[in-house]
Structure formats: C-alpha cells, structure tokens
C-alpha positions in Angstrom: -14.4 -34.6 -40.4 -15.4 -31.0 -39.5 -12.0 -29.6 -39.7 -10.4 -31.5 -42.8 -7.1 -29.2 -42.7 -6.1 -29.8 -39.1 -3.2 -32.2 -39.9 -2.2 -29.8 -42.6 -1.8 -27.0 -39.8 0.3 -29.6 -38.0 2.3 -30.4 -40.6 3.2 -26.9 -41.5 3.6 -26.0 -37.8 6.2 -28.8 -37.1 8.1 -27.8 -40.3 8.1 -23.9 -39.7 8.9 -24.6 -35.9 11.9 -26.8 -36.9 13.3 -24.0 -39.1 12.7 -21.7 -36.4 14.8 -23.6 -33.9 17.5 -24.4 -36.3 17.7 -21.7 -38.5 15.9 -18.8 -36.9 13.3 -18.4 -39.3 10.6 -16.1 -38.5 6.8 -17.2 -38.8 3.8 -16.1 -37.0 0.3 -17.8 -36.6 -3.4 -17.2 -35.9 -3.9 -14.8 -32.9 -7.5 -14.3 -32.6 -9.4 -17.0 -30.6 -12.4 -19.1 -32.0 -13.7 -22.5 -33.0 -11.0 -22.9 -35.7 -8.2 -22.2 -33.3 -9.7 -24.3 -30.6 -9.6 -27.2 -33.3 -6.0 -26.9 -34.3 -6.2 -24.4 -37.1 -3.0 -22.6 -35.8 -2.5 -20.5 -38.9 -4.9 -18.2 -40.8 -7.2 -19.8 -43.3 -10.3 -22.0 -43.5 -11.2 -25.5 -44.9 -9.7 -24.7 -48.4 -6.5 -22.9 -47.6 -3.6 -22.4 -44.7 -1.6 -19.2 -44.6 1.5 -18.8 -42.7 2.5 -15.2 -42.1 6.1 -14.5 -42.8 6.3 -10.8 -41.9 5.0 -8.8 -38.9 3.1 -6.3 -41.3 -0.6 -7.0 -42.0 -2.7 -5.9 -45.1 -4.8 -2.9 -43.6 -8.0 -3.8 -45.4 -8.2 -7.7 -45.2 -5.9 -7.9 -41.8 -4.0 -10.9 -43.5 -0.2 -11.2 -43.4 1.3 -8.9 -46.2 3.7 -11.8 -47.2 2.5 -15.5 -46.4 3.3 -18.9 -47.2 0.2 -20.5 -48.5 -1.4 -23.9 -49.3 -4.7 -24.1 -51.2 -6.9 -26.8 -52.3 -10.0 -25.7 -54.2 -11.2 -29.4 -54.5 -9.8 -31.3 -51.7 -7.3 -33.0 -53.9 -5.2 -30.7 -56.0 -2.6 -28.9 -53.8 -1.2 -25.3 -54.7 1.7 -24.1 -52.7 2.6 -20.3 -53.1 4.3 -17.3 -51.7 1.8 -14.3 -51.6 2.6 -10.7 -51.5 -0.1 -8.1 -50.8 0.1 -4.4 -50.3 -2.3 -1.5 -50.5 -0.9 2.2 -50.5 -2.7 4.2 -48.0 -1.8 7.6 -49.4 -4.9 9.9 -49.6 -7.2 7.4 -47.6 -6.4 9.5 -44.3 -7.1 5.9 -42.3 -4.3 6.6 -39.9 -2.1 9.3 -38.6 0.4 10.9 -41.2 3.3 9.1 -39.7 1.6 5.7 -40.0 0.4 6.6 -43.6 3.9 7.2 -44.5 5.3 4.2 -43.3 2.6 2.1 -45.3 3.8 4.1 -48.4 7.4 2.8 -47.7 6.2 -0.6 -47.2 4.1 -0.5 -50.4 7.1 0.4 -52.5 9.4 -2.2 -50.9 6.6 -4.7 -51.9 6.6 -3.4 -55.6 10.5 -3.5 -55.5 10.5 -7.1 -54.0 7.8 -8.2 -56.7 10.4 -7.0 -59.1 13.1 -9.5 -57.6 10.6 -12.3 -57.7 10.1 -11.7 -61.4 13.8 -11.8 -61.9 14.0 -15.0 -59.9 11.2 -16.6 -62.0 13.2 -15.6 -65.2 16.6 -16.8 -63.9 15.2 -20.2 -62.8 13.4 -21.5 -66.0 9.9 -20.4 -64.4 6.9 -19.3 -66.2 5.0 -15.9 -65.7 1.3 -16.4 -66.5 -0.3 -14.0 -68.9 -3.1 -11.8 -68.1 -5.4 -14.4 -69.8 -3.8 -17.3 -68.3 -4.4 -15.6 -64.9 -8.2 -15.2 -65.4 -8.3 -19.0 -66.4 -6.3 -20.1 -63.4 -8.2 -18.2 -60.8 -11.9 -18.5 -62.3 -14.6 -20.5 -60.3 -14.5 -23.4 -62.9 -10.5 -23.6 -63.3 -9.5 -24.8 -66.9 -5.9 -24.2 -66.0 -4.4 -25.8 -63.0 -0.7 -26.5 -61.8 -1.1 -30.0 -63.5 -1.4 -28.2 -66.7 1.8 -25.9 -66.2 5.2 -28.0 -66.8 7.3 -25.5 -65.0 8.5 -26.2 -61.4 7.7 -22.4 -60.6 5.4 -19.9 -62.0 4.1 -16.5 -61.0 0.7 -14.8 -61.3 1.9 -11.3 -61.3 0.2 -7.9 -60.2 -2.0 -6.6 -62.8 -1.3 -3.1 -64.4 -4.9 -2.0 -63.1 -4.0 -2.8 -59.6 -0.8 -1.1 -59.6 -2.5 1.9 -60.9 -5.0 1.7 -58.1 -2.2 1.6 -55.6 -2.7 -2.1 -54.9 -0.4 -4.8 -55.4 -1.1 -8.5 -55.2 1.0 -11.5 -56.7 1.5 -15.2 -55.9 4.8 -17.1 -56.7 3.8 -20.9 -57.0 6.0 -23.8 -56.0 4.6 -26.5 -58.5 5.1 -29.4 -56.5 2.8 -32.5 -55.5 4.2 -33.0 -52.0 4.3 -30.6 -48.8 8.0 -31.3 -48.5 9.4 -30.6 -51.7 7.1 -27.4 -52.2 8.5 -26.0 -48.7 12.0 -26.8 -49.3 11.8 -25.1 -52.6 9.9 -22.0 -51.1 12.7 -22.0 -48.4 15.6 -21.9 -51.0 13.7 -18.9 -52.6 13.1 -17.4 -49.0 16.5 -17.8 -47.8 18.3 -16.2 -50.4 15.7 -13.4 -51.6 13.1 -13.0 -48.7 15.0 -13.0 -45.4 17.7 -10.6 -46.4 15.1 -8.0 -47.9 12.4 -8.3 -44.9 14.7 -9.0 -41.8 13.6 -5.7 -40.5 10.0 -6.4 -40.6 10.3 -9.6 -38.5 9.3 -9.5 -34.9 12.0 -10.5 -32.5 12.6 -14.1 -31.0 11.1 -13.4 -27.7 7.9 -11.7 -28.9 7.6 -14.6 -31.6 7.8 -17.5 -29.0 5.1 -15.4 -26.7 2.6 -14.9 -29.7 3.0 -18.8 -31.0 2.6 -19.8 -27.1 -0.7 -17.9 -26.6 -2.2 -19.4 -29.7 -1.1 -22.8 -28.7 -2.7 -22.4 -25.5 -6.0 -21.8 -26.9 -6.0 -25.1 -28.7 -8.6 -27.1 -27.2 -7.0 -30.8 -26.8 -10.1 -32.4 -26.5 -11.5 -31.3 -29.8 -8.3 -31.1 -32.0 -7.2 -34.6 -33.4 -3.6 -34.0 -33.5 -0.9 -34.0 -30.8 -0.4 -30.2 -30.4 2.2 -29.1 -27.8 1.1 -26.9 -25.0 3.9 -24.4 -25.9 7.5 -24.1 -27.4 10.8 -23.2 -25.9 
C-alpha cells in the first residue's frame, strides 16, 4: 500500500469536520498540491505522521502549523497522539519588515505563556512531565521509552531551557491512549477549556476556512485515493 496513512487522514478529517459543523472548531488542511494530496493525505505529514493545523499561524522556518494535533507511528504499530506547539522569535533575524517581526515576537511570547498553562494543566490532572533524560530516551531513534512505558494518561515533553535561551520553543502534550477516538476526545476536552479561549484570535474566519478545505478536497484524485472523500464541504 503506497500511501498507508490515508485512512488515518480520512478518520481525522471526519472527526474534525464533525466538530467544525457542530461546535465551530477551527482546523486547517494541507494546501500545497502534490502526490500526497492527490492520494488523500489531506493534512500535513508523511507515511509516519499526520498533523492537523489548529491555528492559522505557521512556523516561519519549517512552514508547519505553530499549533497542531498530531498522530505519529514510528514503527507502524505504536500510536502517539499529541498537541504540538512550536515558535521561534524573529527578533534580530531581519527576515521580514519591522511590523511582521514585532507580531512574531508577540506570538512567541504568547506561545511561552500558553506553554505555562499546559504545564499547569498536566500537574492539575495527574499527568507527568518528562525529565530531560527521559525526553532524550523518548525521542532517540531506538526508543527505550515509549507511551506504553508511561502509566499516566497525559504527559508532556517540555521545551528545553537551551531552546528557550535561543528564542525557540517546542513542546508536545501527549494523550496516552491506544484508540484514536479516546485520544481525540481527551485532546478536545483540553483544547475547549484552554486552547480555544486563548487562541481564538488566531483562527481564520469560517468562510475562508471552508474555502481552504474545499480547494484541497478538489485536489484529491478520486481514481488514486482509496477512501471515499467528499468533493466539498458545506
């Protein structure tokens, strides 16, 4: 099977689309065309991970969503479900005009503040914050620490002090569940209480959101994709 995660993309698409229709949840999709989108990879990612953008802001270096729900399967069997937040402060890099750099600085500061809210959430909900050594073990190529080794239902790999010193921020909040639906519901409980009130100013409006999704749906080649994708959303 050349595109093994298409069914995951369809499952996540159906779930997020249902939340958009019933709750007004903002999400976005892959916008650049190519073979992956033609084959039903509606979200960002490759054959190991799927990433669903949750804010309109993109990381200036990697062009990925600054906040996204993620699914990762390094071995094709073990599922990782998480919320990822990433930011880099543009101060001093002279990559954009002064106004843009100032906006990036404000966004970076907001990300750091939101990261503190995540730490509080983990502590208040009997979660676990991995140590620096545990993070190394968790992210190394031959992982000797996996979600199965962690008993807590939520855990955090926090931003490192060195990265923060370098004006970078990267952290992942994991929802330690074996099923997609359980992980998604746990994510949504968190996002409704903490994320939506905090980031609603960084959501695109409903009209442009639908336009973006429909443009991407139109690029799926139904002769190549295996799932039954809609041609557009209402």
